[in-house]
C-alpha atoms as a printed R data frame, in Angstrom:
    type eleno elety resid chain resno       x       y       z
1   ATOM     1    CA   MET     A     1 203.922 223.204  59.239
2   ATOM     2    CA   ARG     A     2 202.349 225.377  56.608
3   ATOM     3    CA   LYS     A     3 203.372 223.028  53.708
4   ATOM     4    CA   TYR     A     4 201.301 220.209  55.371
5   ATOM     5    CA   ASN     A     5 197.957 222.456  55.044
6   ATOM     6    CA   LEU     A     6 196.638 221.326  58.513
7   ATOM     7    CA   GLN     A     7 193.531 223.379  58.236
8   ATOM     8    CA   LEU     A     8 192.406 221.675  55.164
9   ATOM     9    CA   GLY     A     9 193.274 218.193  56.705
10  ATOM    10    CA   ALA     A    10 191.624 218.877  59.887
11  ATOM    11    CA   SER     A    11 188.489 219.953  57.933
12  ATOM    12    CA   MET     A    12 188.405 216.833  55.837
13  ATOM    13    CA   ALA     A    13 188.981 214.582  58.900
14  ATOM    14    CA   THR     A    14 186.115 216.308  60.667
15  ATOM    15    CA   VAL     A    15 183.796 215.783  57.538
16  ATOM    16    CA   VAL     A    16 184.831 212.071  57.350
17  ATOM    17    CA   THR     A    17 184.269 211.654  61.116
18  ATOM    18    CA   LEU     A    18 180.859 213.250  61.075
19  ATOM    19    CA   ALA     A    19 179.769 211.367  57.983
20  ATOM    20    CA   ILE     A    20 179.623 207.993  59.709
21  ATOM    21    CA   VAL     A    21 177.725 209.280  62.760
22  ATOM    22    CA   PRO     A    22 174.347 208.666  61.303
23  ATOM    23    CA   VAL     A    23 175.253 204.972  60.505
24  ATOM    24    CA   ARG     A    24 176.323 204.324  64.047
25  ATOM    25    CA   LEU     A    25 173.449 205.988  65.472
26  ATOM    26    CA   SER     A    26 171.123 203.667  63.284
27  ATOM    27    CA   GLU     A    27 172.981 200.653  64.664
28  ATOM    28    CA   GLY     A    28 172.019 201.733  68.098
29  ATOM    29    CA   GLN     A    29 175.627 202.754  69.100
30  ATOM    30    CA   GLY     A    30 174.210 206.033  70.475
31  ATOM    31    CA   ALA     A    31 173.242 204.154  73.558
32  ATOM    32    CA   ASN     A    32 176.917 204.402  74.801
33  ATOM    33    CA   MET     A    33 177.841 207.938  74.345
34  ATOM    34    CA   VAL     A    34 181.349 207.319  75.885
35  ATOM    35    CA   SER     A    35 182.249 204.776  73.329
36  ATOM    36    CA   LEU     A    36 180.627 206.871  70.478
37  ATOM    37    CA   VAL     A    37 182.540 210.205  71.236
38  ATOM    38    CA   GLY     A    38 185.882 208.232  71.975
39  ATOM    39    CA   SER     A    39 185.627 206.220  68.847
40  ATOM    40    CA   GLU     A    40 184.917 209.367  66.815
41  ATOM    41    CA   ILE     A    41 187.946 210.973  68.351
42  ATOM    42    CA   VAL     A    42 190.002 207.976  67.293
43  ATOM    43    CA   ILE     A    43 188.659 208.053  63.778
44  ATOM    44    CA   TRP     A    44 189.532 211.865  63.510
45  ATOM    45    CA   LEU     A    45 192.955 211.342  64.750
46  ATOM    46    CA   MET     A    46 193.208 208.389  62.189
47  ATOM    47    CA   CYS     A    47 192.186 210.783  59.393
48  ATOM    48    CA   MET     A    48 194.729 213.354  60.444
49  ATOM    49    CA   ALA     A    49 197.575 210.575  60.599
50  ATOM    50    CA   THR     A    50 196.544 209.478  57.211
51  ATOM    51    CA   TRP     A    51 196.742 213.190  55.989
52  ATOM    52    CA   LEU     A    52 200.135 213.699  57.421
53  ATOM    53    CA   SER     A    53 201.476 210.316  56.235
54  ATOM    54    CA   SER     A    54 200.389 211.088  52.716
55  ATOM    55    CA   TYR     A    55 202.109 214.529  52.789
56  ATOM    56    CA   GLN     A    56 205.183 213.036  54.210
57  ATOM    57    CA   THR     A    57 205.320 210.399  51.409
58  ATOM    58    CA   TYR     A    58 204.960 213.092  48.768
59  ATOM    59    CA   HIS     A    59 207.480 215.265  50.097
60  ATOM    60    CA   ARG     A    60 210.230 212.808  51.558
61  ATOM    61    CA   LEU     A    61 210.293 210.115  48.822
62  ATOM    62    CA   ARG     A    62 212.262 210.706  45.703
63  ATOM    63    CA   LEU     A    63 210.191 208.336  43.554
64  ATOM    64    CA   ALA     A    64 207.978 208.649  40.632
65  ATOM    65    CA   LYS     A    65 204.458 210.021  41.393
66  ATOM    66    CA   TRP     A    66 202.653 206.842  40.866
67  ATOM    67    CA   GLN     A    67 205.040 205.059  43.258
68  ATOM    68    CA   LYS     A    68 204.439 207.675  45.916
69  ATOM    69    CA   ILE     A    69 200.528 207.341  45.606
70  ATOM    70    CA   ALA     A    70 201.009 203.485  46.056
71  ATOM    71    CA   ILE     A    71 203.049 203.837  49.057
72  ATOM    72    CA   ALA     A    72 200.668 206.440  50.541
73  ATOM    73    CA   LEU     A    73 197.627 204.084  50.065
74  ATOM    74    CA   ALA     A    74 199.483 201.294  51.676
75  ATOM    75    CA   LEU     A    75 200.244 203.501  54.630
76  ATOM    76    CA   CYS     A    76 196.579 204.429  54.835
77  ATOM    77    CA   ALA     A    77 195.795 200.761  55.247
78  ATOM    78    CA   VAL     A    78 198.406 200.284  57.937
79  ATOM    79    CA   ILE     A    79 197.356 203.326  59.884
80  ATOM    80    CA   SER     A    80 193.744 201.962  59.767
81  ATOM    81    CA   ASN     A    81 194.916 198.739  61.338
82  ATOM    82    CA   LEU     A    82 197.053 200.319  63.941
83  ATOM    83    CA   PHE     A    83 194.450 202.687  65.337
84  ATOM    84    CA   PHE     A    84 191.839 199.956  65.608
85  ATOM    85    CA   LEU     A    85 194.280 197.658  67.245
86  ATOM    86    CA   ALA     A    86 195.228 200.185  69.690
87  ATOM    87    CA   SER     A    87 191.845 201.449  70.611
88  ATOM    88    CA   PHE     A    88 189.181 198.787  70.026
89  ATOM    89    CA   ARG     A    89 189.444 197.401  73.770
90  ATOM    90    CA   MET     A    90 188.197 200.959  74.871
91  ATOM    91    CA   PHE     A    91 186.006 202.062  71.926
92  ATOM    92    CA   GLU     A    92 184.108 200.276  69.240
93  ATOM    93    CA   ASP     A    93 185.055 202.457  66.186
94  ATOM    94    CA   TYR     A    94 183.729 200.136  63.511
95  ATOM    95    CA   PRO     A    95 179.975 200.421  62.529
96  ATOM    96    CA   LEU     A    96 177.530 198.057  61.156
97  ATOM    97    CA   LYS     A    97 178.909 195.021  62.961
98  ATOM    98    CA   SER     A    98 181.271 194.183  65.827
99  ATOM    99    CA   MET     A    99 184.608 192.974  64.660
100 ATOM   100    CA   ARG     A   100 185.786 191.423  67.872
101 ATOM   101    CA   ASP     A   101 184.533 187.966  67.203
102 ATOM   102    CA   LEU     A   102 185.875 187.739  63.478
103 ATOM   103    CA   PRO     A   103 189.069 186.199  62.596
104 ATOM   104    CA   LEU     A   104 192.291 188.346  62.536
105 ATOM   105    CA   TRP     A   105 192.728 188.063  58.931
106 ATOM   106    CA   ILE     A   106 189.280 189.155  58.179
107 ATOM   107    CA   ILE     A   107 189.663 192.133  60.575
108 ATOM   108    CA   THR     A   108 192.890 193.045  58.837
109 ATOM   109    CA   ILE     A   109 191.273 192.863  55.255
110 ATOM   110    CA   ARG     A   110 188.351 195.133  56.320
111 ATOM   111    CA   LEU     A   111 190.487 197.560  58.292
112 ATOM   112    CA   SER     A   112 192.863 197.778  55.244
113 ATOM   113    CA   LEU     A   113 189.842 198.486  52.947
114 ATOM   114    CA   ARG     A   114 188.643 201.130  55.194
115 ATOM   115    CA   GLY     A   115 192.315 202.722  55.231
116 ATOM   116    CA   LEU     A   116 192.274 202.337  51.489
117 ATOM   117    CA   LEU     A   117 188.750 204.041  51.102
118 ATOM   118    CA   LEU     A   118 189.969 206.852  53.374
119 ATOM   119    CA   GLY     A   119 193.221 207.154  51.310
120 ATOM   120    CA   LEU     A   120 191.368 207.445  48.133
121 ATOM   121    CA   ILE     A   121 189.611 210.272  49.441
122 ATOM   122    CA   MET     A   122 192.648 212.090  50.806
123 ATOM   123    CA   VAL     A   123 195.553 211.142  48.741
124 ATOM   124    CA   PRO     A   124 194.394 212.438  45.376
125 ATOM   125    CA   ILE     A   125 193.351 215.746  46.942
126 ATOM   126    CA   ILE     A   126 196.857 215.985  48.510
127 ATOM   127    CA   PHE     A   127 198.747 215.077  45.299
128 ATOM   128    CA   LEU     A   128 196.645 217.353  43.345
129 ATOM   129    CA   LEU     A   129 197.199 220.221  45.747
130 ATOM   130    CA   GLU     A   130 200.823 219.840  46.050
131 ATOM   131    CA   THR     A   131 201.173 219.380  42.210
132 ATOM   132    CA   GLU     A   132 199.410 222.571  41.769
133 ATOM   133    CA   ARG     A   133 201.512 224.211  44.461
134 ATOM   134    CA   GLU     A   134 204.627 223.054  42.889
135 ATOM   135    CA   ARG     A   135 203.593 224.281  39.538
136 ATOM   136    CA   GLN     A   136 202.807 227.730  40.966
137 ATOM   137    CA   ALA     A   137 206.147 227.639  42.773
138 ATOM   138    CA   GLU     A   138 208.016 226.926  39.650
139 ATOM   139    CA   ALA     A   139 206.070 229.587  37.807
140 ATOM   140    CA   LEU     A   140 206.941 232.037  40.544
141 ATOM   141    CA   LYS     A   141 210.476 230.793  40.423
142 ATOM   142    CA   ARG     A   142 210.626 231.346  36.676
143 ATOM   143    CA   GLU     A   143 209.132 234.728  37.207
144 ATOM   144    CA   ARG     A   144 211.884 235.481  39.785
145 ATOM   145    CA   ASP     A   145 214.449 234.170  37.550
146 ATOM   146    CA   ARG     A   146 213.285 236.376  34.775
147 ATOM   147    CA   ALA     A   147 213.072 239.314  37.021
148 ATOM   148    CA   ILE     A   148 216.712 238.691  38.145
149 ATOM   149    CA   GLU     A   149 217.753 238.200  34.516
150 ATOM   150    CA   ALA     A   150 216.001 241.346  33.592
151 ATOM   151    CA   GLU     A   151 217.750 243.209  36.483
152 ATOM   152    CA   GLN     A   152 221.096 241.807  35.403
153 ATOM   153    CA   GLN     A   153 220.383 242.918  31.733
154 ATOM   154    CA   LYS     A   154 219.412 246.162  33.137
155 ATOM   155    CA   HIS     A   155 222.656 246.511  35.001
156 ATOM   156    CA   VAL     A   156 224.512 245.467  32.035
157 ATOM   157    CA   LEU     A   157 222.644 248.025  29.829
158 ATOM   158    CA   GLU     A   158 223.253 250.817  32.530
159 ATOM   159    CA   MET     A   159 226.975 249.875  32.372
160 ATOM   160    CA   LEU     A   160 227.015 250.017  28.596
161 ATOM   161    CA   VAL     A   161 225.029 253.288  28.603
162 ATOM   162    CA   SER     A   162 227.482 254.687  31.065
163 ATOM   163    CA   GLU     A   163 230.499 253.645  29.041
164 ATOM   164    CA   ARG     A   164 228.977 254.902  25.880
165 ATOM   165    CA   THR     A   165 227.967 258.134  27.660
166 ATOM   166    CA   ALA     A   166 231.580 258.429  29.014
167 ATOM   167    CA   ASP     A   167 232.988 257.799  25.581
168 ATOM   168    CA   LEU     A   168 230.538 260.410  23.992
169 ATOM   169    CA   GLU     A   169 231.527 262.850  26.740
170 ATOM   170    CA   GLU     A   170 235.206 262.272  26.057
171 ATOM   171    CA   ALA     A   171 234.500 262.713  22.275
172 ATOM   172    CA   LEU     A   172 232.468 265.846  22.797
173 ATOM   173    CA   SER     A   173 235.216 267.196  25.121
174 ATOM   174    CA   PHE     A   174 237.762 266.286  22.457
175 ATOM   175    CA   LEU     A   175 235.661 267.989  19.824
176 ATOM   176    CA   GLY     A   176 235.237 271.032  22.005
177 ATOM   177    CA   GLU     A   177 239.058 271.279  22.380
178 ATOM   178    CA   SER     A   178 239.512 270.766  18.795
179 ATOM   179    CA   GLN     A   179 236.944 273.505  18.161
180 ATOM   180    CA   GLU     A   180 238.603 275.778  20.507
181 ATOM   181    CA   GLU     A   181 242.068 275.231  19.031
182 ATOM   182    CA   LEU     A   182 240.455 275.698  15.538
183 ATOM   183    CA   ASP     A   183 238.787 278.867  16.559
184 ATOM   184    CA   HIS     A   184 242.113 280.048  18.111
185 ATOM   185    CA   GLN     A   185 244.003 279.243  14.870
186 ATOM   186    CA   VAL     A   186 241.486 281.077  12.698
187 ATOM   187    CA   TYR     A   187 241.463 283.990  15.110
188 ATOM   188    CA   LEU     A   188 245.350 284.004  15.197
189 ATOM   189    CA   LEU     A   189 245.504 283.841  11.390
190 ATOM   190    CA   THR     A   190 242.945 286.547  10.952
191 ATOM   191    CA   ARG     A   191 245.062 288.654  13.096
192 ATOM   192    CA   VAL     A   192 248.136 287.903  11.128
193 ATOM   193    CA   VAL     A   193 246.339 288.704   7.940
194 ATOM   194    CA   ALA     A   194 245.158 292.046   9.349
195 ATOM   195    CA   SER     A   195 248.700 292.713  10.582
196 ATOM   196    CA   ILE     A   196 250.052 292.240   7.170
197 ATOM   197    CA   ALA     A   197 247.520 294.475   5.667
198 ATOM   198    CA   HIS     A   198 248.024 297.036   8.381
199 ATOM   199    CA   ASP     A   199 251.811 297.052   9.037
200 ATOM   200    CA   VAL     A   200 252.857 297.432   5.543
201 ATOM   201    CA   HIS     A   201 250.754 300.725   5.063
202 ATOM   202    CA   ALA     A   202 253.211 302.999   6.299
203 ATOM   203    CA   PRO     A   203 256.355 301.503   4.523
204 ATOM   204    CA   LEU     A   204 254.312 301.200   1.326
205 ATOM   205    CA   GLN     A   205 253.237 304.969   1.599
206 ATOM   206    CA   TYR     A   206 256.796 305.866   1.975
207 ATOM   207    CA   ILE     A   207 257.947 303.782  -0.998
208 ATOM   208    CA   ILE     A   208 255.134 305.285  -3.119
209 ATOM   209    CA   SER     A   209 256.313 308.703  -2.263
210 ATOM   210    CA   ALA     A   210 259.981 307.854  -2.745
211 ATOM   211    CA   THR     A   211 259.284 306.357  -6.075
212 ATOM   212    CA   LYS     A   212 257.445 309.395  -7.372
213 ATOM   213    CA   HIS     A   213 260.335 311.630  -6.010
214 ATOM   214    CA   THR     A   214 262.770 309.424  -7.889
215 ATOM   215    CA   GLY     A   215 260.777 309.914 -11.106
216 ATOM   216    CA   LYS     A   216 261.039 313.642 -10.670
217 ATOM   217    CA   LEU     A   217 264.738 313.326  -9.942
218 ATOM   218    CA   ILE     A   218 265.241 311.389 -13.225
219 ATOM   219    CA   GLY     A   219 263.230 313.783 -15.069
220 ATOM   220    CA   GLY     A   220 265.175 316.646 -13.846
221 ATOM   221    CA   ALA     A   221 268.536 314.705 -14.663
222 ATOM   222    CA   GLU     A   222 269.491 314.532 -11.030
223 ATOM   223    CA   LEU     A   223 270.768 310.919 -11.499
224 ATOM   224    CA   GLU     A   224 272.939 310.893  -8.422
225 ATOM   225    CA   GLN     A   225 270.105 311.746  -6.031
226 ATOM   226    CA   ALA     A   226 267.823 309.599  -7.953
227 ATOM   227    CA   ALA     A   227 270.091 306.681  -7.520
228 ATOM   228    CA   GLU     A   228 270.221 307.461  -3.693
229 ATOM   229    CA   SER     A   229 266.427 307.665  -3.509
230 ATOM   230    CA   ASN     A   230 266.106 304.281  -5.417
231 ATOM   231    CA   LEU     A   231 268.558 302.669  -3.092
232 ATOM   232    CA   GLN     A   232 266.269 303.760  -0.167
233 ATOM   233    CA   VAL     A   233 263.255 302.310  -1.887
234 ATOM   234    CA   GLU     A   234 265.138 299.137  -2.407
235 ATOM   235    CA   ARG     A   235 265.952 298.866   1.222
236 ATOM   236    CA   GLY     A   236 262.433 299.426   2.308
237 ATOM   237    CA   LEU     A   237 261.156 296.673  -0.058
238 ATOM   238    CA   ASP     A   238 263.764 294.372   1.368
239 ATOM   239    CA   ASN     A   239 262.629 295.072   4.911
240 ATOM   240    CA   MET     A   240 258.878 294.460   3.807
241 ATOM   241    CA   VAL     A   241 259.763 291.321   2.292
242 ATOM   242    CA   VAL     A   242 261.502 290.239   5.396
243 ATOM   243    CA   PHE     A   243 258.466 291.294   7.500
244 ATOM   244    CA   MET     A   244 255.914 289.517   5.250
245 ATOM   245    CA   GLN     A   245 258.085 286.256   5.144
246 ATOM   246    CA   ASN     A   246 258.220 286.133   8.980
247 ATOM   247    CA   LEU     A   247 254.299 286.411   9.173
248 ATOM   248    CA   LEU     A   248 253.728 283.955   6.520
249 ATOM   249    CA   GLU     A   249 255.997 281.366   8.063
250 ATOM   250    CA   PHE     A   250 254.387 281.987  11.438
251 ATOM   251    CA   ALA     A   251 250.920 281.466   9.784
252 ATOM   252    CA   LYS     A   252 251.963 278.223   8.109
253 ATOM   253    CA   SER     A   253 253.452 276.924  11.411
254 ATOM   254    CA   GLN     A   254 250.199 277.512  13.133
255 ATOM   255    CA   ILE     A   255 248.153 275.558  10.443
256 ATOM   256    CA   HIS     A   256 250.591 272.451  10.520
257 ATOM   257    CA   ARG     A   257 251.276 272.450  14.227
258 ATOM   258    CA   GLY     A   258 248.593 274.499  15.931
259 ATOM   259    CA   ALA     A   259 250.738 275.629  18.951
260 ATOM   260    CA   LEU     A   260 252.737 278.654  19.738
261 ATOM   261    CA   GLN     A   261 256.624 277.902  19.608
262 ATOM   262    CA   MET     A   262 258.183 279.656  22.524
263 ATOM   263    CA   GLY     A   263 261.845 280.297  23.022
264 ATOM   264    CA   ASN     A   264 264.291 282.789  24.107
265 ATOM   265    CA   VAL     A   265 264.269 286.070  21.996
266 ATOM   266    CA   ASN     A   266 267.077 288.655  22.102
267 ATOM   267    CA   LEU     A   267 265.101 291.696  22.787
268 ATOM   268    CA   ALA     A   268 267.443 294.497  21.521
269 ATOM   269    CA   ALA     A   269 268.226 292.540  18.143
270 ATOM   270    CA   LEU     A   270 264.520 292.063  17.454
271 ATOM   271    CA   ILE     A   271 263.812 295.781  18.223
272 ATOM   272    CA   ARG     A   272 266.589 296.850  15.761
273 ATOM   273    CA   GLN     A   273 265.379 294.416  13.113
274 ATOM   274    CA   LYS     A   274 261.811 295.775  13.218
275 ATOM   275    CA   ALA     A   275 263.041 299.576  13.458
276 ATOM   276    CA   GLY     A   276 264.855 298.885  10.318
277 ATOM   277    CA   LEU     A   277 261.506 298.796   8.574
278 ATOM   278    CA   PHE     A   278 260.963 302.404   9.624
279 ATOM   279    CA   GLU     A   279 264.460 303.931   8.915
280 ATOM   280    CA   GLN     A   280 263.459 305.840   6.014
281 ATOM   281    CA   ILE     A   281 260.168 307.161   7.647
282 ATOM   282    CA   LEU     A   282 262.079 308.173  10.831
283 ATOM   283    CA   SER     A   283 264.669 310.140   8.975
284 ATOM   284    CA   SER     A   284 262.142 311.599   6.597
285 ATOM   285    CA   GLY     A   285 260.034 312.870   9.644
286 ATOM   286    CA   GLY     A   286 263.222 314.312  11.349
287 ATOM   287    CA   ASN     A   287 262.782 311.743  14.182
288 ATOM   288    CA   THR     A   288 265.394 309.743  16.183
289 ATOM   289    CA   LEU     A   289 265.067 306.263  17.716
290 ATOM   290    CA   ARG     A   290 267.271 305.546  20.835
291 ATOM   291    CA   ILE     A   291 267.423 302.146  22.366
292 ATOM   292    CA   PHE     A   292 268.601 301.710  26.086
293 ATOM   293    CA   LEU     A   293 268.900 297.875  26.320
294 ATOM   294    CA   ASP     A   294 271.503 295.394  27.245
295 ATOM   295    CA   GLU     A   295 272.574 293.423  24.222
296 ATOM   296    CA   LYS     A   296 272.318 290.088  26.035
297 ATOM   297    CA   LEU     A   297 268.755 290.619  27.357
298 ATOM   298    CA   THR     A   298 266.513 287.955  26.216
299 ATOM   299    CA   VAL     A   299 262.722 287.206  26.921
300 ATOM   300    CA   HIS     A   300 260.919 283.906  26.729
301 ATOM   301    CA   SER     A   301 258.289 284.429  23.827
302 ATOM   302    CA   ASN     A   302 257.627 283.762  20.267
303 ATOM   303    CA   THR     A   303 259.781 285.627  18.017
304 ATOM   304    CA   ASN     A   304 257.321 286.306  15.219
305 ATOM   305    CA   LEU     A   305 254.395 287.353  17.361
306 ATOM   306    CA   LEU     A   306 256.607 289.449  19.523
307 ATOM   307    CA   GLY     A   307 258.071 290.972  16.417
308 ATOM   308    CA   VAL     A   308 254.277 291.824  15.231
309 ATOM   309    CA   ILE     A   309 253.754 293.668  18.708
310 ATOM   310    CA   LEU     A   310 257.014 295.629  18.422
311 ATOM   311    CA   HIS     A   311 256.238 296.503  14.632
312 ATOM   312    CA   ASN     A   312 252.835 297.877  15.578
313 ATOM   313    CA   LEU     A   313 254.062 299.871  18.537
314 ATOM   314    CA   LEU     A   314 257.006 301.352  16.518
315 ATOM   315    CA   ASP     A   315 254.469 302.117  13.775
316 ATOM   316    CA   ASN     A   316 252.133 303.991  16.067
317 ATOM   317    CA   ALA     A   317 255.036 305.868  17.699
318 ATOM   318    CA   THR     A   318 256.465 306.863  14.369
319 ATOM   319    CA   LYS     A   319 253.127 308.020  12.936
320 ATOM   320    CA   ASN     A   320 252.605 310.425  15.849
321 ATOM   321    CA   THR     A   321 256.043 311.951  16.198
322 ATOM   322    CA   SER     A   322 257.503 314.619  14.098
323 ATOM   323    CA   GLY     A   323 260.859 316.056  14.811
324 ATOM   324    CA   GLY     A   324 261.168 314.311  18.016
325 ATOM   325    CA   GLU     A   325 262.936 311.458  19.773
326 ATOM   326    CA   ILE     A   326 261.495 307.957  20.348
327 ATOM   327    CA   GLU     A   327 263.094 306.089  23.167
328 ATOM   328    CA   ILE     A   328 262.994 302.374  23.963
329 ATOM   329    CA   SER     A   329 264.048 301.365  27.481
330 ATOM   330    CA   GLY     A   330 263.494 298.760  30.132
331 ATOM   331    CA   GLU     A   331 263.514 298.056  33.942
332 ATOM   332    CA   VAL     A   332 262.642 295.263  36.253
333 ATOM   333    CA   VAL     A   333 259.484 295.791  38.540
334 ATOM   334    CA   ASP     A   334 258.283 293.096  40.881
335 ATOM   335    CA   GLU     A   335 260.345 290.461  39.125
336 ATOM   336    CA   ARG     A   336 258.988 291.280  35.806
337 ATOM   337    CA   LEU     A   337 260.725 292.775  32.858
338 ATOM   338    CA   CYS     A   338 258.993 296.129  31.657
339 ATOM   339    CA   LEU     A   339 259.767 297.424  28.256
340 ATOM   340    CA   TYR     A   340 258.967 301.003  27.417
341 ATOM   341    CA   ILE     A   341 258.474 302.573  24.105
342 ATOM   342    CA   GLN     A   342 257.978 306.396  24.463
343 ATOM   343    CA   ASN     A   343 257.236 309.109  22.014
344 ATOM   344    CA   PRO     A   344 256.512 312.832  22.574
345 ATOM   345    CA   LEU     A   345 252.791 314.018  22.463
346 ATOM   346    CA   SER     A   346 251.814 315.606  19.298
347 ATOM   347    CA   GLY     A   347 248.634 316.377  17.323
348 ATOM   348    CA   THR     A   348 245.040 316.824  18.668
349 ATOM   349    CA   PRO     A   349 244.100 314.882  21.897
350 ATOM   350    CA   LEU     A   350 242.130 311.848  21.125
351 ATOM   351    CA   ASN     A   351 239.274 310.018  22.957
352 ATOM   352    CA   ASP     A   352 240.380 307.761  25.872
353 ATOM   353    CA   THR     A   353 240.782 304.151  24.711
354 ATOM   354    CA   PRO     A   354 239.273 301.339  26.943
355 ATOM   355    CA   GLY     A   355 240.679 297.988  27.836
356 ATOM   356    CA   MET     A   356 244.116 297.237  26.464
357 ATOM   357    CA   ASN     A   357 244.779 293.791  28.253
358 ATOM   358    CA   GLY     A   358 242.635 294.640  31.209
359 ATOM   359    CA   HIS     A   359 244.011 298.191  31.692
360 ATOM   360    CA   SER     A   360 242.783 301.468  30.530
361 ATOM   361    CA   VAL     A   361 244.544 303.467  27.920
362 ATOM   362    CA   SER     A   362 244.424 307.256  28.448
363 ATOM   363    CA   GLY     A   363 245.951 310.513  27.066
364 ATOM   364    CA   GLN     A   364 246.917 311.282  23.575
365 ATOM   365    CA   PHE     A   365 247.598 308.350  21.284
366 ATOM   366    CA   ALA     A   366 246.822 307.379  17.705
367 ATOM   367    CA   PHE     A   367 244.058 304.915  18.415
368 ATOM   368    CA   ASN     A   368 240.972 306.508  17.050
369 ATOM   369    CA   PRO     A   369 238.736 304.476  14.799
370 ATOM   370    CA   GLY     A   370 238.041 307.304  12.494
371 ATOM   371    CA   MET     A   371 241.758 307.926  11.675
372 ATOM   372    CA   ASN     A   372 242.555 305.637   8.786
373 ATOM   373    CA   GLY     A   373 242.343 302.468  10.843
374 ATOM   374    CA   TYR     A   374 245.399 303.220  13.100
375 ATOM   375    CA   GLY     A   375 243.416 301.693  16.037
376 ATOM   376    CA   LEU     A   376 243.874 298.223  14.451
377 ATOM   377    CA   GLY     A   377 247.457 298.116  15.447
378 ATOM   378    CA   LEU     A   378 246.654 298.441  19.043
379 ATOM   379    CA   VAL     A   379 243.871 295.943  18.727
380 ATOM   380    CA   LEU     A   380 246.566 293.544  17.386
381 ATOM   381    CA   VAL     A   381 248.961 294.311  20.060
382 ATOM   382    CA   ARG     A   382 246.193 293.698  22.718
383 ATOM   383    CA   ASP     A   383 245.326 290.220  21.396
384 ATOM   384    CA   ILE     A   384 248.691 288.969  20.660
385 ATOM   385    CA   SER     A   385 249.981 289.954  24.008
386 ATOM   386    CA   ALA     A   386 247.233 287.982  25.726
387 ATOM   387    CA   LEU     A   387 248.312 285.081  23.650
388 ATOM   388    CA   LEU     A   388 251.943 285.557  24.801
389 ATOM   389    CA   ASN     A   389 250.915 286.084  28.440
390 ATOM   390    CA   VAL     A   390 252.548 289.649  28.237
391 ATOM   391    CA   ASP     A   391 250.727 292.561  29.951
392 ATOM   392    CA   PHE     A   392 250.224 295.576  27.773
393 ATOM   393    CA   LEU     A   393 249.419 299.147  28.885
394 ATOM   394    CA   ILE     A   394 249.295 302.505  27.200
395 ATOM   395    CA   GLU     A   395 249.404 305.815  29.384
396 ATOM   396    CA   ALA     A   396 250.271 309.361  28.924
397 ATOM   397    CA   ALA     A   397 253.195 310.630  30.952
398 ATOM   398    CA   PRO     A   398 254.117 314.471  31.194
399 ATOM   399    CA   GLY     A   399 254.767 315.286  27.629
400 ATOM   400    CA   ARG     A   400 254.991 311.809  26.352
401 ATOM   401    CA   VAL     A   401 252.959 308.681  25.573
402 ATOM   402    CA   VAL     A   402 254.345 305.465  26.895
403 ATOM   403    CA   ALA     A   403 253.503 302.012  25.718
404 ATOM   404    CA   LYS     A   404 254.457 299.168  28.340
405 ATOM   405    CA   LEU     A   405 255.219 295.642  27.823
406 ATOM   406    CA   ALA     A   406 255.543 293.396  31.039
407 ATOM   407    CA   PHE     A   407 257.357 290.098  30.514
408 ATOM   408    CA   PRO     A   408 257.100 287.430  33.194
409 ATOM   409    CA   GLU     A   409 260.157 285.479  32.025
410 ATOM   410    CA   PHE     A   410 263.454 286.935  31.003
411 ATOM   411    CA   SER     A   411 267.206 286.562  31.319
412 ATOM   412    CA   GLY     A   412 270.448 288.456  30.632
413 ATOM   413    CA   ALA     A   413 272.774 291.271  32.033
414 ATOM   414    CA   GLU     A   414 271.596 294.674  33.482
415 ATOM   415    CA   ILE     A   415 268.580 295.937  31.808
416 ATOM   416    CA   ALA     A   416 269.714 299.462  30.881
417 ATOM   417    CA   SER     A   417 273.583 299.087  30.956
418 ATOM   418    CA   GLU     A   418 274.364 300.891  27.838
419 ATOM   419    CA   LYS     A   419 272.622 303.149  25.133
420 ATOM   420    CA   LEU     A   420 272.301 301.351  21.742
421 ATOM   421    CA   SER     A   421 271.387 303.198  18.483
422 ATOM   422    CA   LEU     A   422 270.676 302.246  14.895
């Protein structure tokens, strides 16, 4: 019932009803209070009926507004007649002059005029109020529609932001992976370059000494000995060329592919290949290299990087052995292949070395930063072992230094089935 605005309608009916009381009293109708009060009630009800019928006309009919006004005024006239005819026998509700003695058509005209007059008061007010209410409702609906549209746009924007954020996070993740890969490649290549500079040092020193010795032999006319010395220099240079070529090919593969190429590596064959670089150095120092490995033993690794590890370990063992025996052997411990490179203790005890692949390195070993950069070889071994998922450990045994490599994947016959030598 709120849309009929009953409070305002009752207020207007009351004002209209009370407005005619002075006129009725001036005519002397106050002598019959029952008739006066009863007719006032009838008039008040008529005003309320007029109010409600006008509202019904406005809301129920789907017509133009002027047509609704005309119908509402006509209803006002009809209601005025109906209420008079229903109540005039009980209450005289028409002031100024009694209408009971007038012809019916005159009564109808006068009552219709009264209804129209009342309608002219109420109908415009109702139509103006409802028009304004509809305008406000439409404005509110537009605001709600805008709010809904804004919420939808907000949701769309949030989805777009979420998608863009996801794309950005994916791009950042990709960039992070690319950066890590680039850092890994740069790190690896710097180690390779350092290995080249480090690992050719000993063979190059030997070649320099052999070349000087060859010159002296030629100067003393000892041509046969000079030819033999020159042959040894030639072998050393060939071995160095092979070593350098392997490292350079590995470096190029990292630049172009950016990933380690793993495969089955024959361990005994690779050790003999790397030991060939130190053949002259071993013989000149009175050392012997013995290999106790099965010829069919293979490990899953990268040939080039594993060769760099073996080269550096052999280099360190050779530098710290004089007139002794370097031994390479292996065994299976906890389902892992353990490769041992052992050499006798010699020289002055060095400082303990920390942190080779998570282990401590103790005892006597050529890893002192002040000793011509020998420690660089073990740093390379540590870093490359981590790349290959190989555990690396150096420890001092009674009278010997042992370098240990533990491989998680291997295959082949018995580990130490026979003794192999160069």
